[in-house]
N, C-alpha and C positions, 0 to 999 in steps of 0.2 A: 504494499500500500504506500502511495506517495505521501510524503510529508507535506502537510498544508503550510503554505507560506503566508505568514501574517505580516502585512506591510507595517512599517514602523511609523507611519504617519496617519493622521486622521483629518478628515475635512472639518470645517468649522462646525457643521451640524453634528457630525459624529462626536466631535470633541465636547460640544455643549451637552449632548445627550449623556455621554459617559460621565461628564463632570457634574451633571445635575444643575447646570446654570444656563440662563438664556444666552443666546449668541452675543447680545449686546454686552453682557458681562465680560465675556472673553475679550471682546474688542476694547472694553474699558481697561481690563488688566493689562492687555498688551500696550495700550496707550500710556499706561503708568509704568511700563518697563518691567512688570512682574512676570510676564510670560512672553514667549516669542513664537512667531510663526514664519513661514516662508511661502513664496508664491510659485505656482506652477507656471509653465509657459503660457497657459491660458489665463493667467492672473487669478487663479483660484487660491484662496488661503488654505494652508495646510499646517498642522501642528504635529510636532514629534510627540509620540505617545507618552514619552517621559514627562511632558509638561503637565500631564494629569496629576502627578504628585504635587507639583507646585500649586495647582489650582486647589487641590484638597487642603493643603497647608493654609492657603489664603482664606478659604472658607471657614475652616476651624478657628483660625486666629481671629477673624472678623466676628465670629459668633461669640468669642470671649471679649470683644471690645477692643482688640488690639488695632491701633491705627495702621493704615496701609504703609506709611513711612517706616514704622518698625518692622512690619512684615517684609518690606523690601530689603531692610538691612540683613535679615536672615537669609533671604533668597539670593542676595548678592554674594553670600559666602558658599553657595552651592554651585559647582561648575555646571555648565550647560553642554549639551551635545554628547554626553557620555552617560553610561549607567552609573548611578551614584549609590554607594552602599549605606547601610544604616549608620555606620560610624561617622560618615561625612555629614549626614543629616543631624546626628546627635551633636557633633561639634559645631555645626552652624547655629544651632539653637541654644548652646550653652549660655550665652550672654543674656538669654531670656530668663534663666532660672531664678535669679534674684527678683527680677521685676514680677514674675509670676507668683513667687512666694509672697511678695508684698501685697499683690492683688488678692491672693487667697486669704491672707490675714485680714484685710479690710473687709472682704466679703463675709468672712466668719464673724467679725466683730459686728457688722451690720445685722447679720442674721440673729446673733445672740442678744443684741441690745436694742433692736428696733422696737420691741414691745414696751420698753420702759416708758418712753414718751407717749406712745400711743395708748398704753394702758393707763397712764396717769390722767390724761384728758385735759390737762391745763393748756397744753400746746403753747406754752410761753418759754422761749429760750432765755429771754432777759430776766424773768422773774422766777425761774424754777427753783424752789427751795431745796430740792433734792440733788439736782445735777449741776446747777449753775447759780448758786446762791449769790445774790447781789451782782449778777452779771460778771462774775470773776473772769470768765473766759473772754469777755469782750476786750479786756486789756491786751490780749495776745493778737488782736487784729481780726480781720474778716475771715470767714470760711469756717469749715467744720473742724475746728481744732481738736476736739476730743476724738473724733473719728480718725483724724490723721495721726493720732498718737503724739501730738505735740504737748509740751508742758502746760499744766493748767494754770500756773501763775508765773508772772514775770517778777524777777528780783531786781 
């Protein structure tokens, strides 16, 4: 029995279907330099099948709220046009580890503490007698100081 030859490239429609994204999303990712395509002599856009991994990473990272600029930093560390093993992908994403750990910590803090203010019912950040007596956190400047793990009082 003859071995079936699988071409290493996909049309834009095939790529979109396999990646689970609209064609317009592929065009956008390409315009942003996140993925690459090439053109046939008939000017049809084709994608190397290996670009599917890049699209998968982009979609997962976007789901987690990671900006495209940060995704691009990781993808820039992954060589194009050749098969890339797991070690290369792991190394490319190593600089994300600390940022992801910080994000996980903030999400856990939000999950664990969100009910305090909602459960209280006063909805007053300035006058909260339990968590922000006399607006002590206001001295630290604007923003979610307690959530960001910054000190509660200035000296």
